C-alpha positions as CSV (number, residue, x, y, z in Angstrom):
1,M,15.2,-49.0,51.6
2,D,16.3,-49.6,48.0
3,N,18.5,-47.1,46.2
4,W,16.0,-44.7,44.6
5,L,17.4,-44.7,41.1
6,K,17.7,-48.5,41.1
7,K,14.0,-48.7,42.3
8,R,12.9,-46.2,39.6
9,A,14.8,-48.0,36.9
10,A,13.0,-51.2,37.9
11,L,9.6,-49.5,37.8
12,S,10.0,-47.2,34.8
13,P,13.0,-48.6,32.8
14,D,12.1,-47.0,29.5
15,Q,10.9,-43.6,30.8
16,I,13.2,-40.8,29.9
17,G,14.7,-39.4,33.2
18,L,17.2,-36.9,31.8
19,Y,17.4,-34.5,28.9
20,A,20.5,-32.5,28.3
21,G,21.3,-30.3,25.3
22,E,19.5,-30.8,22.0
23,D,19.6,-34.6,21.5
24,N,21.1,-36.2,24.7
25,V,18.5,-38.2,26.6
26,W,18.8,-41.1,29.1
27,T,16.1,-43.4,30.3
28,F,16.1,-44.4,33.9
29,R,17.6,-47.8,33.0
30,E,20.4,-46.0,31.2
31,M,20.9,-43.6,34.1
32,E,21.1,-46.6,36.5
33,S,23.8,-48.1,34.3
34,E,25.8,-44.8,34.2
35,A,25.6,-44.4,38.0
36,A,26.5,-48.1,38.6
37,E,29.6,-47.7,36.5
38,L,30.7,-44.6,38.4
39,A,30.0,-46.3,41.7
40,E,32.4,-49.1,40.8
41,K,35.1,-46.5,40.1
42,I,34.5,-44.5,43.3
43,A,34.0,-47.4,45.8
44,P,37.7,-48.3,46.1
45,L,38.5,-44.7,47.1
46,I,36.0,-44.7,50.0
47,K,37.5,-45.3,53.4
48,N,34.6,-44.5,55.8
49,Q,31.2,-42.9,56.1
50,D,32.5,-39.3,56.0
51,P,31.1,-37.1,53.2
52,V,32.4,-37.1,49.7
53,A,32.5,-33.6,48.1
54,L,31.4,-32.9,44.6
55,L,32.7,-29.8,42.8
56,I,30.7,-30.0,39.6
57,S,28.5,-28.0,37.3
58,N,25.1,-28.7,35.7
59,Q,26.3,-31.6,33.5
60,P,24.8,-35.1,33.0
61,H,27.8,-36.7,34.7
62,A,27.0,-34.6,37.8
63,V,23.6,-36.3,38.0
64,F,25.2,-39.7,37.6
65,L,27.8,-38.9,40.3
66,I,25.2,-37.9,42.8
67,H,23.3,-41.2,42.3
68,A,26.6,-43.1,42.3
69,L,27.4,-41.8,45.7
70,Q,24.0,-42.7,47.0
71,K,24.6,-46.2,45.8
72,I,27.7,-46.6,48.0
73,R,25.9,-44.9,50.9
74,V,28.0,-41.9,51.6
75,P,26.7,-38.4,52.2
76,V,27.2,-36.0,49.3
77,L,28.7,-32.6,50.1
78,M,27.7,-30.3,47.3
79,L,30.4,-27.6,46.9
80,N,29.4,-24.3,45.4
81,H,31.8,-23.9,42.4
82,R,31.5,-20.1,42.5
83,L,33.3,-19.9,45.9
84,S,37.0,-19.3,46.4
85,Q,39.7,-21.8,47.4
86,K,39.6,-20.5,50.9
87,E,35.8,-21.0,51.2
88,W,36.1,-24.6,49.7
89,A,38.9,-25.3,52.2
90,Y,36.7,-24.2,55.1
91,Q,33.8,-26.4,54.1
92,L,36.1,-29.4,53.4
93,S,37.7,-29.1,56.8
94,D,34.5,-28.4,58.7
95,S,32.7,-31.4,57.1
96,K,35.7,-33.7,57.4
97,A,35.2,-34.7,53.8
98,Q,37.2,-37.8,52.9
99,L,37.4,-37.2,49.1
100,V,36.7,-34.4,46.6
101,I,35.6,-35.3,43.1
102,Y,35.9,-32.3,40.8
103,E,35.7,-31.2,37.2
104,D,39.0,-30.1,35.7
105,Q,37.7,-26.5,35.3
106,F,37.4,-26.3,39.1
107,A,40.8,-27.5,40.3
108,V,40.7,-27.7,44.1
109,K,43.5,-27.9,46.7
110,A,42.7,-30.8,49.0
111,D,44.5,-33.8,50.5
112,R,42.4,-36.3,48.7
113,A,41.0,-35.1,45.4
114,V,40.4,-36.7,42.0
115,S,39.2,-35.4,38.7
116,V,36.1,-36.8,37.2
117,N,38.2,-37.7,34.2
118,E,40.7,-39.6,36.3
119,L,38.2,-42.1,37.9
120,K,39.4,-45.6,37.0
121,S,37.4,-48.8,36.8
122,G,37.1,-50.6,40.1
123,E,35.4,-53.6,41.7
124,R,31.7,-54.0,42.2
125,Q,31.4,-52.9,45.9
126,Q,28.1,-51.1,45.8
127,V,25.7,-50.8,48.7
128,Q,22.3,-50.9,47.0
129,S,20.2,-49.9,50.1
130,F,20.2,-47.2,52.8
131,E,18.2,-46.2,55.9
132,H,15.6,-43.5,55.8
133,E,17.4,-41.5,58.4
134,D,20.8,-41.6,56.6
135,V,22.2,-38.3,55.6
136,C,21.8,-38.0,51.8
137,S,23.2,-34.6,51.1
138,I,25.0,-31.7,52.9
139,M,24.9,-28.1,51.7
140,Y,26.5,-25.2,53.5
141,T,24.2,-22.2,54.1
142,S,24.8,-19.3,51.8
143,G,26.5,-17.3,54.5
144,T,24.3,-14.3,54.1
145,T,24.6,-13.6,57.8
146,G,28.1,-15.1,58.7
147,N,30.1,-18.3,58.5
148,P,28.2,-21.0,56.7
149,K,27.1,-24.2,58.5
150,G,26.7,-27.6,56.9
151,V,23.0,-28.5,56.7
152,M,22.3,-32.2,56.8
153,Q,19.4,-33.4,54.6
154,T,18.3,-37.0,55.1
155,Y,16.5,-39.3,52.6
156,D,13.4,-38.8,54.7
157,N,13.8,-35.0,54.4
158,H,14.0,-35.2,50.6
159,F,11.1,-37.7,50.4
160,A,8.9,-35.6,52.6
161,S,9.7,-32.5,50.6
162,A,8.9,-34.3,47.3
163,A,5.6,-35.6,48.7
164,G,4.6,-32.2,50.0
165,A,5.3,-30.6,46.7
166,A,3.3,-33.3,44.8
167,F,0.3,-32.9,47.1
168,N,0.4,-29.2,46.3
169,I,1.1,-28.8,42.6
170,G,-0.1,-32.2,41.6
171,H,1.8,-35.0,39.8
172,Q,1.5,-35.9,36.2
173,P,3.5,-38.8,34.7
174,D,4.6,-36.9,31.6
175,D,5.9,-33.9,33.6
176,I,9.4,-32.6,32.7
177,W,11.1,-30.4,35.3
178,M,13.3,-27.7,33.8
179,C,16.4,-27.4,36.0
180,A,18.3,-24.2,35.3
181,V,19.3,-23.7,39.0
182,P,22.6,-25.0,40.3
183,L,22.6,-28.7,41.4
184,F,24.7,-27.6,44.4
185,H,21.8,-25.6,45.6
186,I,18.8,-27.2,47.4
187,S,16.4,-26.3,44.6
188,G,18.5,-28.0,42.0
189,Y,19.3,-31.1,44.0
190,S,15.7,-31.5,45.1
191,I,14.7,-31.6,41.4
192,L,16.9,-34.7,40.9
193,M,15.4,-36.4,43.9
194,R,11.8,-35.6,42.8
195,S,12.6,-37.0,39.3
196,V,13.4,-40.5,40.7
197,I,10.6,-40.4,43.3
198,Y,8.0,-39.2,40.8
199,G,9.4,-41.0,37.8
200,I,9.5,-37.9,35.7
201,G,12.2,-36.3,33.4
202,V,14.5,-33.5,34.2
203,R,15.6,-31.1,31.5
204,L,19.1,-30.0,32.6
205,Y,20.6,-26.6,31.7
206,E,24.2,-25.9,32.1
207,K,23.4,-22.3,33.0
208,F,20.4,-20.0,33.0
209,D,19.9,-18.5,29.5
210,E,16.6,-16.6,29.4
211,H,16.4,-16.7,25.6
212,M,16.9,-20.5,25.4
213,I,14.5,-21.2,28.3
214,H,11.9,-18.8,26.8
215,E,12.0,-20.8,23.6
216,D,11.7,-24.0,25.4
217,L,8.7,-22.8,27.4
218,V,7.0,-21.6,24.2
219,S,7.7,-24.9,22.4
220,G,6.6,-27.1,25.3
221,K,9.8,-28.7,26.4
222,G,9.0,-28.5,30.0
223,S,6.0,-28.4,32.4
224,I,7.6,-27.2,35.6
225,I,10.5,-24.8,36.3
226,S,12.1,-23.5,39.5
227,V,13.3,-19.9,39.5
228,V,14.3,-17.0,41.8
229,T,13.1,-13.5,41.2
230,T,16.1,-12.4,39.1
231,M,15.5,-15.3,36.8
232,L,11.8,-14.5,36.5
233,Q,12.6,-10.9,35.7
234,R,15.0,-11.9,32.9
235,L,12.4,-14.2,31.5
236,L,9.8,-11.4,31.5
237,D,12.2,-9.1,29.8
238,V,12.4,-11.4,26.8
239,K,8.9,-12.8,26.8
240,N,7.1,-12.1,23.5
241,E,5.0,-15.2,23.0
242,T,2.5,-17.2,25.1
243,Y,4.0,-20.2,26.8
244,H,2.9,-23.7,25.7
245,P,-0.1,-25.3,27.4
246,F,2.2,-28.1,28.6
247,F,3.9,-25.7,30.9
248,R,1.8,-25.6,34.1
249,C,3.9,-24.5,37.1
250,M,6.7,-22.0,37.9
251,I,7.9,-22.3,41.4
252,L,9.3,-18.9,42.6
253,G,11.7,-18.9,45.6
254,G,14.7,-17.0,46.8
255,G,12.9,-14.3,48.7
256,P,9.8,-12.1,48.4
257,A,9.0,-11.1,44.8
258,P,8.3,-7.4,44.0
259,L,4.5,-6.9,43.6
260,H,4.8,-5.5,40.1
261,I,6.3,-8.8,39.0
262,V,3.6,-10.8,40.7
263,E,0.9,-8.7,39.1
264,R,2.4,-9.0,35.6
265,C,2.5,-12.8,35.9
266,H,-1.1,-12.9,37.1
267,N,-2.2,-10.6,34.2
268,E,-0.4,-12.7,31.7
269,R,-1.6,-15.9,33.2
270,I,1.9,-17.2,34.0
271,P,1.3,-20.0,36.6
272,V,3.7,-18.7,39.3
273,Y,3.7,-20.5,42.6
274,Q,5.3,-18.2,45.1
275,S,7.2,-20.1,47.8
276,Y,9.2,-19.8,51.0
277,G,11.9,-22.3,51.9
278,M,15.5,-22.7,52.8
279,T,18.3,-25.2,52.7
280,E,17.2,-26.4,56.2
281,T,13.7,-27.3,54.9
282,S,14.9,-29.3,51.8
283,S,13.4,-26.8,49.4
284,Q,10.1,-24.9,49.6
285,F,8.2,-25.2,52.8
286,T,5.2,-23.0,52.0
287,T,3.7,-22.3,48.6
288,L,1.1,-19.9,47.2
289,A,-1.0,-21.2,44.4
290,P,-1.8,-19.0,41.4
291,A,-5.5,-19.1,42.3
292,D,-4.6,-17.1,45.5
293,A,-2.0,-14.9,43.9
294,D,-4.2,-11.9,43.1
295,R,-6.0,-11.7,46.4
296,K,-2.9,-12.6,48.5
297,K,-0.3,-10.4,46.8
298,G,3.0,-10.6,48.6
299,A,2.1,-13.9,50.4
300,S,4.3,-17.0,50.3
301,G,1.3,-19.4,50.9
302,K,0.7,-22.0,53.5
303,P,2.9,-24.9,54.7
304,L,3.0,-27.9,52.5
305,F,1.4,-31.0,54.0
306,P,2.3,-32.1,56.7
307,G,4.6,-29.2,57.7
308,E,3.8,-26.8,60.5
309,L,4.6,-23.1,60.9
310,K,4.2,-20.5,63.6
311,I,5.2,-16.9,64.3
312,V,6.7,-16.1,67.7
313,D,7.8,-12.9,69.5
314,E,11.1,-12.3,71.3
315,Q,9.8,-14.2,74.4
316,G,8.9,-17.2,72.3
317,D,5.1,-16.7,72.6
318,R,2.9,-17.1,69.5
319,C,2.1,-13.8,67.8
320,E,-1.4,-12.6,67.1
321,T,-2.7,-12.5,63.5
322,G,-0.9,-9.8,61.6
323,E,1.8,-9.4,64.2
324,I,5.4,-9.7,62.9
325,G,7.7,-12.1,64.6
326,E,10.2,-14.9,63.9
327,I,9.1,-17.7,61.6
328,L,9.5,-21.2,63.2
329,V,8.9,-24.4,61.2
330,K,8.5,-28.1,62.0
331,G,8.0,-31.2,59.9
332,P,9.6,-34.2,58.2
333,S,11.3,-32.1,55.6
334,V,13.2,-30.1,58.2
335,T,16.9,-30.9,58.8
336,K,18.0,-32.8,61.9
337,G,20.8,-30.3,62.3
338,Y,24.1,-29.0,61.3
339,L,27.1,-31.3,60.5
340,N,29.7,-31.5,63.3
341,N,28.1,-28.5,65.0
342,E,26.0,-29.5,68.1
343,S,26.0,-26.0,69.5
344,A,24.6,-24.5,66.3
345,T,22.0,-27.2,66.2
346,E,20.9,-26.7,69.7
347,K,20.7,-22.9,69.2
348,A,18.6,-23.4,66.0
349,F,15.9,-25.5,67.6
350,S,13.3,-24.8,70.3
351,E,11.2,-27.8,71.4
352,G,11.4,-29.4,68.0
353,W,10.8,-26.1,66.1
354,L,13.5,-24.8,63.8
355,K,14.1,-21.0,64.3
356,T,14.6,-19.8,60.7
357,G,16.0,-16.4,61.5
358,D,13.4,-14.9,59.1
359,V,10.6,-12.6,60.2
360,G,7.0,-12.4,59.0
361,Y,3.4,-12.7,59.9
362,L,0.3,-14.8,59.3
363,D,-2.9,-13.3,58.1
364,D,-6.4,-14.3,59.3
365,E,-6.5,-17.2,56.8
366,G,-3.1,-18.6,57.8
367,F,-1.1,-17.3,54.8
368,L,2.5,-16.5,55.4
369,F,3.9,-13.1,54.6
370,V,7.7,-13.0,54.8
371,A,9.1,-9.6,55.9
372,D,12.8,-10.1,56.0
373,R,15.8,-11.7,57.6
374,R,15.8,-11.0,61.3
375,S,19.5,-10.0,61.0
376,D,18.7,-7.5,58.2
377,L,16.1,-5.6,60.2
378,I,16.7,-1.9,60.5
379,I,15.6,-0.1,63.6
380,S,15.3,3.6,62.9
381,G,14.1,5.9,65.7
382,G,12.5,2.9,67.4
383,E,10.6,1.9,64.2
384,N,11.2,-1.5,62.5
385,V,12.2,-1.1,58.9
386,Y,12.2,-4.2,56.6
387,P,14.7,-3.9,53.6
388,A,12.6,-6.2,51.4
389,E,9.6,-3.9,51.6
390,I,11.7,-0.9,50.4
391,E,13.4,-3.1,47.7
392,S,10.0,-4.2,46.4
393,V,8.7,-0.7,46.1
394,L,11.9,0.5,44.4
395,A,11.8,-2.3,41.9
396,G,8.5,-0.9,40.8
397,H,10.1,2.3,39.6
398,P,10.4,2.2,35.7
399,A,14.1,3.2,35.9
400,V,15.1,0.7,38.5
401,K,16.3,-2.8,37.5
402,E,17.0,-4.1,41.0
403,A,17.7,-2.7,44.5
404,G,19.3,-3.7,47.7
405,V,18.7,-1.9,51.0
406,V,20.7,-2.1,54.3
407,G,20.9,-0.1,57.5
408,Q,23.6,2.5,58.2
409,K,24.5,3.8,61.7
410,D,23.1,7.2,62.3
411,N,23.9,9.5,65.3
412,R,20.3,10.7,65.5
413,W,18.1,7.8,64.5
414,G,20.4,4.8,65.4
415,E,20.1,3.5,61.9
416,V,18.7,4.7,58.6
417,P,18.1,2.8,55.4
418,V,20.5,3.2,52.4
419,A,19.6,1.9,48.9
420,F,21.9,0.4,46.4
421,I,20.4,0.5,42.9
422,V,21.0,-0.9,39.5
423,L,19.4,1.3,36.9
424,I,17.7,0.6,33.5
425,D,17.5,4.3,32.6
426,Q,19.0,7.4,34.2
427,V,17.0,9.0,37.0
428,K,17.6,11.7,39.5
429,E,17.7,10.9,43.2
430,E,14.8,13.4,43.8
431,S,12.6,11.3,41.5
432,L,13.4,8.1,43.5
433,H,12.8,9.9,46.8
434,D,9.4,11.3,45.6
435,F,8.4,7.9,44.2
436,L,9.1,6.2,47.6
437,K,7.6,9.1,49.6
438,E,4.3,8.5,47.9
439,R,4.3,4.8,48.8
440,L,6.1,4.5,52.1
441,A,6.3,6.1,55.5
442,G,8.9,8.8,55.7
443,Y,11.2,6.8,58.0
444,K,11.4,4.0,55.5
445,V,12.6,6.2,52.7
446,P,16.4,5.7,52.2
447,K,18.6,8.7,53.2
448,T,21.1,7.9,50.4
449,F,20.9,6.2,47.0
450,R,24.0,4.5,45.6
451,F,24.2,3.4,42.0
452,K,26.0,0.3,41.0
453,D,26.5,-1.8,37.9
454,E,25.3,-5.0,39.7
455,L,24.4,-6.2,43.2
456,P,26.2,-9.0,45.0
457,R,24.3,-12.2,45.0
458,N,25.0,-15.8,45.9
459,A,24.8,-18.8,43.6
460,A,21.1,-19.2,44.3
461,G,20.4,-15.6,43.2
462,K,19.8,-14.3,46.7
463,L,20.9,-10.8,47.5
464,L,24.0,-10.7,49.8
465,R,23.1,-7.7,52.0
466,R,26.1,-8.3,54.2
467,K,28.3,-7.3,51.2
468,L,26.4,-4.1,50.9
469,K,26.7,-3.5,54.7
470,E,30.5,-3.7,54.4
471,E,30.4,-0.6,52.2
472,V,28.6,1.5,54.9
473,I,29.6,-0.2,58.1
474,D,31.9,2.6,59.4
475,E,30.2,5.6,58.0
476,S,27.6,7.8,59.6
477,F,25.5,10.8,58.6
């Protein structure tokens, strides 16, 4: 199979493929030239087929580096630049990365590392084709539940994910996908892959700036954007004008969205497509169209074509409609496993189905409702308590900006929920307690409220409940 960028440059040479900043644009032909030049510089440094790690930010050269490494047929290990040296060292060792290419602002300690600015001209040693089943990218899981594992994403995985998304949201040749999520995250990386597969432009943002992106949505500089709930909330906080008609799709991932946010988007006709996905599924796996958003509040949609999904109980049997169990997925966008970790791969799969570790249920129409991470489940007095449900209700309180809920050991109930809250306005605990008591069963109401300036999140914006658990792990009521 031809290198995707090379193929796209041949098909759409003068189509703009990348926008960055006010005036910087590259056609696909120009992108191909940039990537080819970088490939020539990198090729002499490549010794084998082990991964090459990238420690980069959302800059144009990062896009070209990714395509350059595809040209010389080595897997790209995307390092999260927000991690520590210790965390980078673990991933480099675990992946057996042969080289690290980094930006000067992210100096990394490694045996073989080179700065982007130190790459020198080399010889033309590019491999212009690859096999469908080749590993394209490697991303370590966010570590919300323990040590991260290297998820392998093949070219087939990325192509299937792009195809499924296009079948769902449609494909328009003049689309521009606004990328304000990190390229080292699956949502950002998948946008680059969809760009060359679809032949559409990417508008790349160095960081998420709600004021800038709001202006661009109003002025019609993008038709699609990927966000997580915290990004959407920040956009809603500054929204004071109607978005341009060119903007047609906002893909919302990163966990269940609070109902009040979903309702506001529906009322203001913001085309939000709620989704469920993970690094292991090469981006979203299910998506809820805006047409269903009002009648299916809280749902994450149905599997994208041709993916399959089922809910199973602890014995592995299919759950009945409305019965909560573990979410299992299968399809061409699902990873083939974890890098250099056969035991983790075997543990993650059951007869070809990936066990996601998330829990949820299907309604009578087959729509998925995600309850929570299985590991975050709180069992209080024999009752299952899902933190995401409590967080969603808390987020609807006018004084609450965001909330995180975890379980704390309790001598009487086994566990009880504890809420960590970031406030917009001052509020008494009694007010929060009464607010929840009106909307939730008594055993779901947190026994303690702890107020913080911010909640711990990973680079994708997902709440790191394990960090909150560390604060309550040895305490009891």
